[in-house]
DSSP file (Angstrom, degrees, kcal/mol; ACC not computed):
  #  RESIDUE AA STRUCTURE BP1 BP2  ACC     N-H-->O    O-->H-N    N-H-->O    O-->H-N    TCO  KAPPA ALPHA  PHI   PSI    X-CA   Y-CA   Z-CA
    1    1 A M              0   0    0      0, 0.0     2,-0.3     0, 0.0     0, 0.0   0.000 360.0 360.0 360.0 130.9  -32.9  -14.6   87.6
    2    2 A L        -     0   0    0      1,-0.0     2,-0.4     0, 0.0     0, 0.0  -0.618 360.0-130.1 -83.3 137.0  -30.1  -14.0   85.2
    3    3 A L        -     0   0    0     -2,-0.3     2,-0.4     1,-0.0    -1,-0.0  -0.712  24.8-152.0 -83.3 135.6  -28.4  -10.7   85.1
    4    4 A Q        -     0   0    0     -2,-0.4     3,-0.1     0, 0.0    -1,-0.0  -0.846  10.9-123.8-110.2 146.1  -28.1   -9.3   81.6
    5    5 A R        -     0   0    0     -2,-0.4     2,-0.0     1,-0.1     0, 0.0  -0.531  39.6 -96.5 -78.0 150.7  -25.6   -6.9   80.2
    6    6 A P        -     0   0    0      0, 0.0    -1,-0.1     0, 0.0     4,-0.0  -0.357  30.2-119.6 -63.1 151.1  -26.8   -3.7   78.6
    7    7 A L  S    S+     0   0    0      1,-0.3     3,-0.1     2,-0.1    -2,-0.1   0.897 110.4  35.2 -59.1 -40.0  -27.1   -3.9   74.9
    8    8 A N  S >> S-     0   0    0      1,-0.1     3,-1.6     2,-0.0     4,-0.6  -0.927  75.2-161.6-116.5 104.9  -24.6   -1.1   74.6
    9    9 A P  G >4 S+     0   0    0      0, 0.0     3,-0.8     0, 0.0     4,-0.2   0.811  91.4  56.6 -57.9 -30.1  -22.0   -1.4   77.4
   10   10 A R  G >4 S+     0   0    0      1,-0.2     3,-1.3     2,-0.2     8,-0.1   0.732  91.2  72.4 -73.6 -21.1  -21.0    2.2   77.0
   11   11 A A  G <4 S+     0   0    0     -3,-1.6    -1,-0.2     1,-0.3    -4,-0.0   0.782  92.3  56.7 -65.0 -25.9  -24.6    3.4   77.5
   12   12 A S  G << S+     0   0    0     -3,-0.8    -1,-0.3    -4,-0.6    -2,-0.2   0.585  86.5 100.7 -83.1  -9.2  -24.3    2.6   81.2
   13   13 A R  S <  S-     0   0    0     -3,-1.3    -3,-0.0    -4,-0.2     0, 0.0  -0.450  81.2-106.6 -77.4 149.1  -21.3    4.9   81.7
   14   14 A S     >  -     0   0    0     -2,-0.1     4,-2.2     1,-0.1     5,-0.2  -0.399  20.8-121.9 -72.3 150.9  -21.7    8.3   83.2
   15   15 A P  H  > S+     0   0    0      0, 0.0     4,-2.5     0, 0.0     5,-0.2   0.853 113.7  57.1 -59.4 -34.2  -21.5   11.3   81.0
   16   16 A R  H  > S+     0   0    0      2,-0.2     4,-2.5     1,-0.2     5,-0.2   0.929 106.9  47.0 -63.6 -44.9  -18.7   12.6   83.2
   17   17 A L  H  > S+     0   0    0      1,-0.2     4,-2.3     2,-0.2    -1,-0.2   0.910 112.4  50.0 -63.1 -42.4  -16.6    9.5   82.7
   18   18 A Q  H  X S+     0   0    0     -4,-2.2     4,-2.4     1,-0.2    -1,-0.2   0.906 110.4  50.9 -62.1 -40.9  -17.2    9.7   78.9
   19   19 A H  H  X S+     0   0    0     -4,-2.5     4,-2.7     2,-0.2    -2,-0.2   0.914 109.9  49.5 -63.2 -43.5  -16.2   13.3   78.9
   20   20 A L  H  X S+     0   0    0     -4,-2.5     4,-2.5     2,-0.2    -1,-0.2   0.903 112.1  47.7 -63.6 -40.9  -13.0   12.5   80.8
   21   21 A R  H  X S+     0   0    0     -4,-2.3     4,-2.6     2,-0.2    -1,-0.2   0.896 111.5  50.9 -66.5 -38.9  -12.1    9.8   78.4
   22   22 A F  H  X S+     0   0    0     -4,-2.4     4,-2.4     2,-0.2    -2,-0.2   0.923 111.4  47.8 -63.1 -44.7  -12.9   12.1   75.4
   23   23 A R  H  X S+     0   0    0     -4,-2.7     4,-2.5     2,-0.2    -2,-0.2   0.921 112.1  49.5 -62.0 -44.0  -10.6   14.7   76.9
   24   24 A H  H  X S+     0   0    0     -4,-2.5     4,-2.5     1,-0.2    -2,-0.2   0.918 111.3  49.3 -60.9 -43.9   -7.8   12.2   77.5
   25   25 A R  H  X S+     0   0    0     -4,-2.6     4,-2.5     1,-0.2    -1,-0.2   0.895 111.0  49.8 -63.7 -40.4   -8.1   10.9   74.0
   26   26 A N  H  X S+     0   0    0     -4,-2.4     4,-2.6     2,-0.2    -1,-0.2   0.900 111.4  48.7 -65.2 -40.3   -8.0   14.5   72.6
   27   27 A Q  H  X S+     0   0    0     -4,-2.5     4,-2.4     2,-0.2    -2,-0.2   0.905 111.5  49.9 -65.0 -41.1   -4.9   15.2   74.7
   28   28 A E  H  X S+     0   0    0     -4,-2.5     4,-2.2     2,-0.2    -2,-0.2   0.918 112.7  46.9 -62.6 -44.2   -3.3   12.0   73.5
   29   29 A L  H  X S+     0   0    0     -4,-2.5     4,-2.6     2,-0.2    -2,-0.2   0.915 111.2  51.5 -64.1 -44.1   -4.0   12.9   69.9
   30   30 A S  H  X S+     0   0    0     -4,-2.6     4,-2.4     1,-0.2    -2,-0.2   0.915 110.6  48.3 -60.2 -44.5   -2.8   16.4   70.3
   31   31 A H  H  X S+     0   0    0     -4,-2.4     4,-2.4     2,-0.2    -1,-0.2   0.915 111.7  49.8 -62.1 -43.6    0.5   15.1   71.7
   32   32 A W  H  X S+     0   0    0     -4,-2.2     4,-2.4     2,-0.2    -2,-0.2   0.919 111.0  48.9 -62.7 -44.2    0.9   12.6   68.9
   33   33 A V  H  X S+     0   0    0     -4,-2.6     4,-2.5     1,-0.2    -1,-0.2   0.919 111.6  49.5 -62.9 -44.0    0.3   15.3   66.2
   34   34 A Q  H  X S+     0   0    0     -4,-2.4     4,-2.3     2,-0.2    -1,-0.2   0.905 111.2  49.5 -61.8 -41.9    2.8   17.7   67.9
   35   35 A T  H  X S+     0   0    0     -4,-2.4     4,-2.2     2,-0.2    -2,-0.2   0.913 111.6  48.3 -63.6 -43.3    5.4   14.9   68.0
   36   36 A Q  H  X S+     0   0    0     -4,-2.4     4,-2.6     2,-0.2    -2,-0.2   0.896 110.9  51.3 -64.3 -40.1    4.9   14.0   64.4
   37   37 A A  H  X S+     0   0    0     -4,-2.5     4,-2.6     2,-0.2    -2,-0.2   0.898 109.8  49.9 -63.8 -40.7    5.1   17.7   63.4
   38   38 A Q  H  X S+     0   0    0     -4,-2.3     4,-2.2     2,-0.2    -2,-0.2   0.902 111.0  49.4 -64.4 -40.8    8.4   18.0   65.3
   39   39 A L  H  X S+     0   0    0     -4,-2.2     4,-2.4     2,-0.2    -2,-0.2   0.925 112.1  47.6 -63.9 -44.2    9.8   14.9   63.6
   40   40 A Y  H  X S+     0   0    0     -4,-2.6     4,-2.8     1,-0.2    -2,-0.2   0.909 110.5  52.2 -64.6 -40.5    8.8   16.2   60.1
   41   41 A A  H  X S+     0   0    0     -4,-2.6     4,-2.5     2,-0.2    -1,-0.2   0.903 110.3  48.9 -60.9 -40.7   10.3   19.7   60.9
   42   42 A H  H  X S+     0   0    0     -4,-2.2     4,-2.4     2,-0.2    -2,-0.2   0.920 112.1  48.2 -64.0 -43.7   13.5   17.9   61.9
   43   43 A C  H  X S+     0   0    0     -4,-2.4     4,-2.6     2,-0.2    -2,-0.2   0.897 111.7  50.4 -63.4 -40.3   13.5   15.9   58.7
   44   44 A F  H  X S+     0   0    0     -4,-2.8     4,-2.8     2,-0.2    -2,-0.2   0.930 111.5  47.7 -64.0 -45.5   12.8   19.0   56.6
   45   45 A G  H  X S+     0   0    0     -4,-2.5     4,-2.4     2,-0.2    -2,-0.2   0.902 113.1  48.3 -62.3 -41.3   15.7   20.9   58.2
   46   46 A S  H  X S+     0   0    0     -4,-2.4     4,-2.5     2,-0.2    -2,-0.2   0.910 113.0  47.5 -65.3 -42.6   18.0   17.9   57.7
   47   47 A A  H  X S+     0   0    0     -4,-2.6     4,-1.8     2,-0.2    -2,-0.2   0.923 112.4  49.4 -64.9 -43.8   17.0   17.6   54.1
   48   48 A A  H  < S+     0   0    0     -4,-2.8     4,-0.3     1,-0.2    -2,-0.2   0.913 113.2  46.7 -61.8 -43.1   17.4   21.3   53.5
   49   49 A Q  H >< S+     0   0    0     -4,-2.4     3,-1.0     1,-0.2     4,-0.3   0.911 112.7  49.0 -65.6 -42.8   20.9   21.3   55.1
   50   50 A A  H 3< S+     0   0    0     -4,-2.5     3,-0.4     1,-0.2    -1,-0.2   0.791 114.6  45.7 -68.3 -27.1   22.0   18.2   53.1
   51   51 A L  T >< S+     0   0    0     -4,-1.8     3,-1.5     1,-0.2     5,-0.3   0.323  80.3 100.5-100.2   8.4   20.8   19.7   49.8
   52   52 A T  T <  S+     0   0    0     -3,-1.0    -1,-0.2    -4,-0.3    -2,-0.1   0.811  76.5  60.8 -64.7 -28.7   22.2   23.2   50.2
   53   53 A A  T 3  S+     0   0    0     -3,-0.4     2,-0.4    -4,-0.3    -1,-0.3   0.646 102.9  62.6 -71.6 -13.3   25.2   22.4   48.0
   54   54 A Y  S <  S-     0   0    0     -3,-1.5     2,-1.5    -4,-0.0    -3,-0.0  -0.856  88.5-120.8-114.0 146.6   22.7   21.6   45.1
   55   55 A E        +     0   0    0     -2,-0.4     2,-0.3     0, 0.0    -3,-0.1  -0.686  54.4 155.3 -86.2  90.9   20.3   24.0   43.5
   56   56 A V        -     0   0    0     -2,-1.5     2,-0.1    -5,-0.3    -2,-0.0  -0.842  41.6-111.6-118.3 155.0   17.1   22.2   44.2
   57   57 A S     >  -     0   0    0     -2,-0.3     4,-1.7     1,-0.1     3,-0.2  -0.305  29.3-110.8 -77.3 165.4   13.6   23.4   44.5
   58   58 A E  H  > S+     0   0    0      1,-0.2     4,-2.7     2,-0.2     5,-0.2   0.828 119.7  61.3 -65.0 -30.5   11.6   23.5   47.7
   59   59 A E  H  > S+     0   0    0      2,-0.2     4,-2.3     1,-0.2    -1,-0.2   0.897 103.2  49.4 -61.7 -40.1    9.5   20.8   46.3
   60   60 A T  H  > S+     0   0    0      2,-0.2     4,-2.5     1,-0.2    -1,-0.2   0.901 110.7  49.7 -65.5 -41.0   12.5   18.5   46.1
   61   61 A I  H  X S+     0   0    0     -4,-1.7     4,-2.8     2,-0.2    -2,-0.2   0.918 110.9  49.7 -64.0 -42.5   13.4   19.4   49.7
   62   62 A R  H  X S+     0   0    0     -4,-2.7     4,-2.6     2,-0.2    -2,-0.2   0.902 110.7  50.2 -62.1 -40.5    9.8   18.5   50.8
   63   63 A A  H  X S+     0   0    0     -4,-2.3     4,-2.1     2,-0.2    -2,-0.2   0.919 112.4  46.6 -64.4 -42.7   10.0   15.2   48.9
   64   64 A A  H  X S+     0   0    0     -4,-2.5     4,-2.5     2,-0.2    -2,-0.2   0.909 112.7  50.3 -64.8 -41.5   13.3   14.4   50.6
   65   65 A A  H  X S+     0   0    0     -4,-2.8     4,-2.7     2,-0.2    -2,-0.2   0.906 110.0  50.1 -63.1 -41.8   11.9   15.4   54.0
   66   66 A S  H  X S+     0   0    0     -4,-2.6     4,-2.6     2,-0.2     5,-0.2   0.899 110.2  50.5 -63.6 -40.2    8.8   13.2   53.4
   67   67 A T  H  X S+     0   0    0     -4,-2.1     4,-2.5     2,-0.2    -2,-0.2   0.926 112.3  46.5 -63.1 -44.9   11.0   10.3   52.5
   68   68 A L  H  X S+     0   0    0     -4,-2.5     4,-2.8     2,-0.2     5,-0.2   0.910 112.2  51.5 -62.5 -42.1   13.1   10.7   55.6
   69   69 A F  H  X S+     0   0    0     -4,-2.7     4,-2.4     2,-0.2    -2,-0.2   0.930 112.4  44.6 -61.1 -47.4   10.0   11.1   57.7
   70   70 A I  H  X S+     0   0    0     -4,-2.6     4,-2.2     2,-0.2    -1,-0.2   0.917 114.5  49.5 -64.4 -43.7    8.4    7.9   56.4
   71   71 A S  H  X S+     0   0    0     -4,-2.5     4,-2.9    -5,-0.2    -2,-0.2   0.921 112.7  46.5 -62.5 -44.4   11.7    6.0   56.7
   72   72 A A  H  X S+     0   0    0     -4,-2.8     4,-2.4     1,-0.2     6,-0.2   0.906 111.1  52.8 -64.7 -41.3   12.2    7.1   60.3
   73   73 A S  H  <>S+     0   0    0     -4,-2.4     5,-3.2    -5,-0.2     6,-0.5   0.901 114.8  41.5 -60.8 -41.0    8.6    6.3   61.2
   74   74 A R  H ><5S+     0   0    0     -4,-2.2     3,-1.1     3,-0.2    -2,-0.2   0.922 113.8  51.1 -72.9 -44.3    9.0    2.8   59.9
   75   75 A K  H 3<5S+     0   0    0     -4,-2.9    -2,-0.2     1,-0.3    -1,-0.2   0.894 120.6  34.1 -61.8 -40.4   12.5    2.2   61.3
   76   76 A F  T 3<5S-     0   0    0     -4,-2.4    -1,-0.3    -5,-0.2    -2,-0.2   0.197 109.9-118.5-103.1  16.1   11.5    3.2   64.8
   77   77 A N  T < 5 +     0   0    0     -3,-1.1     3,-0.4     1,-0.1    -3,-0.2   0.901  62.6 147.1  50.8  51.5    7.9    1.9   64.6
   78   78 A L      < +     0   0    0     -5,-3.2    -4,-0.2    -6,-0.2    -1,-0.1   0.236  34.6 103.4 -98.4  12.0    6.3    5.3   65.1
   79   79 A E              0   0    0     -6,-0.5    -1,-0.2     1,-0.3    -5,-0.1   0.621 360.0 360.0 -74.4 -11.4    3.3    4.7   62.9
   80   80 A R              0   0    0     -3,-0.4    -1,-0.3   -48,-0.0    -2,-0.1   0.434 360.0 360.0 -96.1 360.0    1.0    4.2   65.9
């Protein structure tokens, strides 16, 4: 007699195991979001400091910060 795999491999997992994986995934996501927020805050502060000699709007500072954030993310492969 051949053993068959369940149609949905995840269906055979215990609810406790699924809960633990869900919690781990949420913690991982939370850490990633916090890290990204810290990086953006750093980029915003750097942009604001670099542009203090010029009379620029906050919108301009945000645009510069976003550009720095995207560039840093790409340069250091932080997009994942």
